[in-house]
C-alpha positions as a Markdown table, in Angstrom:
| # | Residue | x | y | z |
|---|---|---|---|---|
| 1 | Unk | 2.4 | 5.4 | 29.7 |
| 2 | Unk | 1.8 | 7.5 | 27.0 |
| 3 | Unk | 4.1 | 10.3 | 25.4 |
| 4 | Unk | 3.8 | 11.4 | 21.8 |
| 5 | Unk | 6.3 | 13.3 | 19.6 |
| 6 | Unk | 4.9 | 16.5 | 18.5 |
| 7 | Unk | 3.1 | 17.7 | 15.6 |
| 8 | Unk | 1.3 | 14.3 | 14.9 |
| 9 | Unk | -2.0 | 13.5 | 13.3 |
| 10 | Unk | -4.6 | 11.5 | 14.9 |
| 11 | Unk | -4.1 | 8.0 | 14.1 |
| 12 | Unk | -6.5 | 5.2 | 13.9 |
| 13 | Unk | -5.9 | 1.9 | 14.5 |
| 14 | Unk | -3.6 | 0.7 | 11.4 |
| 15 | Unk | -3.5 | -2.8 | 9.8 |
| 16 | Unk | -5.1 | -6.0 | 12.5 |
| 17 | Unk | -2.4 | -7.4 | 13.9 |
| 18 | Unk | -2.0 | -10.1 | 16.8 |
| 19 | Unk | -2.8 | -9.6 | 20.0 |
| 20 | Unk | 0.4 | -8.7 | 21.8 |
| 21 | Unk | 0.8 | -8.5 | 25.5 |
| 22 | Unk | 0.3 | -5.6 | 27.4 |
| 23 | Unk | -0.4 | -4.5 | 30.9 |
| 24 | Unk | -4.4 | -4.4 | 32.0 |
| 25 | Unk | -6.2 | -1.1 | 32.5 |
| 26 | Unk | -6.1 | -1.3 | 36.2 |
| 27 | Unk | -2.2 | -1.6 | 35.6 |
| 28 | Unk | -1.9 | 1.6 | 33.7 |
| 29 | Unk | -4.6 | 3.3 | 35.8 |
| 30 | Unk | -2.2 | 2.7 | 38.7 |
| 31 | Unk | 0.8 | 3.6 | 36.8 |
| 32 | Unk | -0.5 | 6.9 | 35.8 |
| 33 | Unk | -1.6 | 7.9 | 39.6 |
| 34 | Unk | 1.8 | 6.9 | 40.3 |
| 35 | Unk | 3.5 | 9.5 | 38.3 |
| 36 | Unk | 1.0 | 12.1 | 38.9 |
| 37 | Unk | 0.9 | 14.8 | 41.7 |
| 38 | Unk | -2.2 | 16.9 | 40.5 |
| 39 | Unk | -5.5 | 16.3 | 39.3 |
| 40 | Unk | -8.9 | 18.4 | 39.0 |
| 41 | Unk | -11.5 | 17.3 | 41.8 |
| 42 | Unk | -15.1 | 17.7 | 41.3 |
| 43 | Unk | -17.6 | 18.3 | 43.7 |
| 44 | Unk | -21.4 | 19.3 | 44.5 |
| 45 | Unk | -21.8 | 22.9 | 44.6 |
| 46 | Unk | -23.4 | 24.0 | 47.2 |
| 47 | Unk | -24.2 | 27.5 | 45.8 |
| 48 | Unk | -25.6 | 25.9 | 42.8 |
| 49 | Unk | -27.4 | 22.8 | 43.7 |
| 50 | Unk | -27.0 | 20.3 | 41.2 |
| 51 | Unk | -23.9 | 21.4 | 39.2 |
| 52 | Unk | -20.2 | 20.5 | 39.3 |
| 53 | Unk | -17.4 | 22.5 | 41.0 |
| 54 | Unk | -13.8 | 21.7 | 39.5 |
| 55 | Unk | -10.9 | 22.4 | 41.4 |
| 56 | Unk | -7.4 | 22.1 | 41.1 |
| 57 | Unk | -6.0 | 19.6 | 43.6 |
| 58 | Unk | -2.5 | 18.5 | 44.5 |
| 59 | Unk | -2.8 | 14.7 | 45.5 |
| 60 | Unk | -0.9 | 11.8 | 46.6 |
| 61 | Unk | -1.7 | 8.4 | 46.4 |
| 62 | Unk | -1.7 | 5.3 | 49.2 |
| 63 | Unk | -0.7 | 1.5 | 48.1 |
| 64 | Unk | -4.3 | 0.9 | 47.1 |
| 65 | Unk | -4.2 | 4.0 | 44.9 |
| 66 | Unk | -6.5 | 6.1 | 46.9 |
| 67 | Unk | -5.8 | 9.9 | 46.6 |
| 68 | Unk | -5.2 | 11.9 | 49.7 |
| 69 | Unk | -5.5 | 15.6 | 49.7 |
| 70 | Unk | -5.1 | 17.9 | 52.0 |
| 71 | Unk | -7.4 | 20.6 | 52.2 |
| 72 | Unk | -9.0 | 24.0 | 54.5 |
| 73 | Unk | -11.9 | 23.8 | 55.7 |
| 74 | Unk | -12.4 | 27.3 | 54.2 |
| 75 | Unk | -12.2 | 25.9 | 50.7 |
| 76 | Unk | -15.2 | 25.8 | 48.2 |
| 77 | Unk | -14.6 | 22.6 | 47.4 |
| 78 | Unk | -14.4 | 21.0 | 51.3 |
| 79 | Unk | -17.3 | 23.0 | 52.1 |
| 80 | Unk | -18.9 | 21.4 | 49.2 |
| 81 | Unk | -18.0 | 17.7 | 50.6 |
| 82 | Unk | -19.3 | 18.4 | 53.8 |
| 83 | Unk | -22.6 | 18.7 | 52.3 |
| 84 | Unk | -21.7 | 16.0 | 50.1 |
| 85 | Unk | -18.9 | 13.6 | 49.9 |
| 86 | Unk | -19.7 | 12.3 | 46.4 |
| 87 | Unk | -16.6 | 13.3 | 44.0 |
| 88 | Unk | -14.7 | 12.5 | 41.7 |
| 89 | Unk | -10.9 | 13.6 | 40.5 |
| 90 | Unk | -9.4 | 13.7 | 37.1 |
| 91 | Unk | -5.6 | 13.3 | 36.3 |
| 92 | Unk | -4.5 | 13.6 | 33.0 |
| 93 | Unk | -0.7 | 13.0 | 31.8 |
| 94 | Unk | 1.2 | 15.5 | 31.0 |
| 95 | Unk | 0.9 | 16.8 | 27.0 |
| 96 | Unk | 3.9 | 17.9 | 25.4 |
| 97 | Unk | 2.2 | 17.0 | 21.6 |
| 98 | Unk | -0.2 | 19.7 | 21.5 |
| 99 | Unk | -2.3 | 16.9 | 20.8 |
| 100 | Unk | -3.5 | 16.2 | 24.3 |
| 101 | Unk | -6.5 | 13.7 | 23.1 |
| 102 | Unk | -3.7 | 11.1 | 22.8 |
| 103 | Unk | -2.2 | 11.3 | 26.2 |
| 104 | Unk | -3.5 | 9.2 | 29.2 |
| 105 | Unk | -6.0 | 10.2 | 31.8 |
| 106 | Unk | -7.7 | 8.7 | 34.5 |
| 107 | Unk | -11.1 | 9.5 | 36.6 |
| 108 | Unk | -11.4 | 8.0 | 40.0 |
| 109 | Unk | -15.1 | 8.3 | 41.4 |
| 110 | Unk | -16.1 | 8.0 | 45.3 |
| 111 | Unk | -16.3 | 9.2 | 48.3 |
| 112 | Unk | -13.8 | 12.1 | 49.9 |
| 113 | Unk | -13.9 | 12.2 | 53.6 |
| 114 | Unk | -11.1 | 13.3 | 56.1 |
| 115 | Unk | -8.2 | 10.7 | 57.2 |
| 116 | Unk | -6.5 | 9.6 | 60.2 |
| 117 | Unk | -3.7 | 12.1 | 60.0 |
| 118 | Unk | -1.6 | 9.3 | 61.0 |
| 119 | Unk | -1.9 | 7.5 | 58.1 |
| 120 | Unk | -1.6 | 9.5 | 55.4 |
| 121 | Unk | 0.4 | 12.5 | 56.7 |
| 122 | Unk | 4.0 | 10.8 | 56.0 |
| 123 | Unk | 2.7 | 10.1 | 52.4 |
| 124 | Unk | 1.3 | 13.3 | 51.3 |
| 125 | Unk | 4.1 | 15.2 | 53.0 |
| 126 | Unk | 7.0 | 13.0 | 50.7 |
| 127 | Unk | 4.8 | 14.4 | 47.6 |
| 128 | Unk | 4.1 | 17.9 | 48.9 |
| 129 | Unk | 6.9 | 19.0 | 51.0 |
| 130 | Unk | 6.2 | 22.4 | 51.0 |
| 131 | Unk | 2.8 | 21.8 | 52.8 |
| 132 | Unk | 4.5 | 21.6 | 56.1 |
| 133 | Unk | 4.0 | 25.1 | 56.2 |
| 134 | Unk | 0.3 | 24.3 | 56.7 |
| 135 | Unk | 0.4 | 21.9 | 59.1 |
| 136 | Unk | -0.2 | 23.5 | 62.4 |
| 137 | Unk | -3.0 | 26.0 | 60.8 |
| 138 | Unk | -6.1 | 24.5 | 62.7 |
| 139 | Unk | -8.9 | 24.9 | 59.4 |
| 140 | Unk | -6.5 | 22.1 | 57.7 |
| 141 | Unk | -7.3 | 18.5 | 57.5 |
| 142 | Unk | -6.5 | 15.2 | 55.3 |
| 143 | Unk | -9.1 | 13.7 | 53.2 |
| 144 | Unk | -8.8 | 10.3 | 50.8 |
| 145 | Unk | -11.2 | 9.3 | 48.4 |
| 146 | Unk | -12.5 | 6.0 | 48.6 |
| 147 | Unk | -12.4 | 4.7 | 45.0 |
| 148 | Unk | -15.7 | 3.2 | 43.9 |
| 149 | Unk | -15.6 | 3.7 | 40.4 |
| 150 | Unk | -12.2 | 3.6 | 37.8 |
| 151 | Unk | -12.7 | 5.3 | 34.3 |
| 152 | Unk | -9.1 | 5.0 | 32.2 |
| 153 | Unk | -8.5 | 6.4 | 29.0 |
| 154 | Unk | -5.2 | 5.5 | 27.0 |
| 155 | Unk | -5.2 | 7.2 | 24.5 |
| 156 | Unk | -7.1 | 6.5 | 21.0 |
| 157 | Unk | -9.2 | 4.1 | 21.1 |
| 158 | Unk | -7.9 | 2.7 | 24.2 |
| 159 | Unk | -10.4 | 3.1 | 26.9 |
| 160 | Unk | -12.8 | 1.3 | 29.8 |
| 161 | Unk | -14.5 | 1.2 | 33.2 |
| 162 | Unk | -12.6 | -0.8 | 35.6 |
| 163 | Unk | -13.4 | -2.8 | 38.7 |
| 164 | Unk | -12.1 | -0.7 | 41.6 |
| 165 | Unk | -11.1 | -3.9 | 43.4 |
| 166 | Unk | -8.6 | -4.5 | 40.2 |
| 167 | Unk | -7.7 | -1.0 | 40.3 |
| 168 | Unk | -6.4 | -1.4 | 43.6 |
| 169 | Unk | -5.1 | -4.8 | 43.6 |
| 170 | Unk | -3.1 | -3.7 | 40.8 |
| 171 | Unk | 0.8 | -2.3 | 40.7 |
| 172 | Unk | 2.4 | 0.3 | 39.0 |
| 173 | Unk | 4.4 | -0.6 | 36.0 |
| 174 | Unk | 7.7 | -0.8 | 37.0 |
| 175 | Unk | 9.1 | 1.7 | 34.1 |
| 176 | Unk | 7.0 | 3.9 | 35.5 |
| 177 | Unk | 9.8 | 6.2 | 36.2 |
| 178 | Unk | 11.8 | 6.0 | 33.5 |
| 179 | Unk | 9.6 | 5.5 | 30.9 |
| 180 | Unk | 9.8 | 8.9 | 29.6 |
| 181 | Unk | 13.4 | 9.0 | 29.6 |
| 182 | Unk | 13.8 | 6.1 | 27.7 |
| 183 | Unk | 10.8 | 7.4 | 25.0 |
| 184 | Unk | 12.9 | 10.9 | 24.8 |
| 185 | Unk | 16.0 | 9.0 | 24.0 |
| 186 | Unk | 15.0 | 6.4 | 21.9 |
| 187 | Unk | 13.0 | 8.7 | 19.7 |
| 188 | Unk | 15.8 | 11.2 | 19.2 |
| 189 | Unk | 18.9 | 8.8 | 19.2 |
| 190 | Unk | 17.7 | 6.1 | 17.5 |
| 191 | Unk | 14.8 | 6.6 | 15.3 |
| 192 | Unk | 16.6 | 3.9 | 12.0 |
| 193 | Unk | 16.5 | 1.2 | 14.9 |
| 194 | Unk | 13.0 | 1.7 | 15.3 |
| 195 | Unk | 12.4 | 1.2 | 11.6 |
| 196 | Unk | 14.6 | -1.5 | 11.5 |
| 197 | Unk | 12.6 | -3.7 | 14.3 |
| 198 | Unk | 9.2 | -3.0 | 12.9 |
| 199 | Unk | 10.2 | -4.5 | 9.6 |
| 200 | Unk | 11.5 | -7.0 | 11.4 |
| 201 | Unk | 8.3 | -7.8 | 13.0 |
| 202 | Unk | 6.3 | -7.0 | 10.0 |
| 203 | Unk | 7.7 | -7.5 | 7.0 |
| 204 | Unk | 7.5 | -3.4 | 6.0 |
| 205 | Unk | 9.7 | -0.7 | 7.3 |
| 206 | Unk | 7.8 | 2.3 | 7.8 |
| 207 | Unk | 8.8 | 6.6 | 6.9 |
| 208 | Unk | 9.1 | 7.2 | 10.2 |
| 209 | Unk | 8.3 | 5.4 | 13.8 |
| 210 | Unk | 8.2 | 7.0 | 16.9 |
| 211 | Unk | 7.8 | 4.9 | 20.4 |
| 212 | Unk | 4.8 | 6.5 | 22.3 |
| 213 | Unk | 5.2 | 4.4 | 25.2 |
| 214 | Unk | 6.9 | 1.7 | 27.3 |
| 215 | Unk | 6.0 | -1.1 | 29.8 |
| 216 | Unk | 7.5 | -3.8 | 31.3 |
| 217 | Unk | 5.8 | -5.6 | 28.1 |
| 218 | Unk | 6.4 | -4.0 | 25.6 |
| 219 | Unk | 6.3 | -0.2 | 23.5 |
| 220 | Unk | 3.5 | 1.4 | 21.2 |
| 221 | Unk | 5.1 | 3.3 | 18.5 |
| 222 | Unk | 2.9 | 5.3 | 15.9 |
| 223 | Unk | 4.5 | 4.6 | 12.7 |
| 224 | Unk | 4.1 | 6.9 | 9.1 |
| 225 | Unk | 3.8 | 5.9 | 5.4 |
| 226 | Unk | 3.3 | 8.4 | 3.0 |
| 227 | Unk | -0.1 | 10.4 | 4.5 |
| 228 | Unk | -1.3 | 7.7 | 6.9 |
| 229 | Unk | -0.7 | 7.1 | 10.5 |
| 230 | Unk | -1.1 | 4.2 | 12.5 |
| 231 | Unk | -0.4 | 2.8 | 16.0 |
| 232 | Unk | 1.6 | -0.6 | 16.7 |
| 233 | Unk | 2.6 | -2.5 | 19.8 |
| 234 | Unk | 5.4 | -4.6 | 19.3 |
| 235 | Unk | 6.7 | -7.3 | 22.3 |
| 236 | Unk | 9.7 | -7.0 | 24.2 |
| 237 | Unk | 11.2 | -10.9 | 24.0 |
| 238 | Unk | 10.7 | -10.9 | 27.8 |
| 239 | Unk | 9.4 | -8.7 | 30.4 |
| 240 | Unk | 12.0 | -6.2 | 31.6 |
| 241 | Unk | 12.1 | -4.1 | 35.1 |
| 242 | Unk | 15.0 | -1.7 | 34.6 |
| 243 | Unk | 16.8 | 0.4 | 32.5 |
| 244 | Unk | 19.8 | -2.1 | 32.0 |
| 245 | Unk | 17.1 | -4.5 | 30.6 |
| 246 | Unk | 15.3 | -2.3 | 28.8 |
| 247 | Unk | 19.0 | -1.7 | 26.9 |
| 248 | Unk | 19.2 | -5.1 | 26.7 |
| 249 | Unk | 16.4 | -6.1 | 25.0 |
| 250 | Unk | 16.5 | -3.4 | 22.3 |
| 251 | Unk | 19.6 | -4.5 | 21.2 |
| 252 | Unk | 18.8 | -7.9 | 21.2 |
| 253 | Unk | 15.9 | -6.8 | 18.9 |
| 254 | Unk | 18.2 | -4.7 | 16.6 |
| 255 | Unk | 20.9 | -7.5 | 16.3 |
| 256 | Unk | 17.8 | -9.6 | 14.9 |
């Protein structure tokens, strides 16, 4: 996922580089939903026909990436769903950079209907423990969004529709939970190492190099040379799936 460093300019694609392996949009979409807990649910307004109605919505996602909600029949979005179950959920990566357009976001489109509590309650409560307080209220039910369309934006210049079956079959990146910590550590403690890696890969040493994302196949950097800012992807020499493996390959790349 993408985590940008504060006070950055918008970056262009930079010079053309050979294609570097990276997770598919489907995998990146599944990674984002796996680490997210709150989105914006849009339903069709009953009070203002033809207009969308947006609501802040806590959610959990099942093994197929379908969002699960726990909502009251008294809520406006629930009343809207009674009339028209077509809906969408916008999920955005938490942005701490002052430039949210550089962060990842995802829109899931489909129909939202009541889901059996026996199938989804434990999953939802594992993500939202405080919802146990509402379990005995008769006006609350579990709902699930059956995904029919997926649109993912991974930052500047990375976007596209993802087939629903590919989204359902994809798996979150194994580094998803620890990626933010890796990014913070590398940018804070090893900026010179990043510059050395770029120099070894490209033959040019940038003035500044900042890691913006990391996954099992490699990482993205935002590079600055004078007033020019661009992004580049660097591949790991092999796939990594945990923190120890990430540490080992970075040491190898710096030594190279």
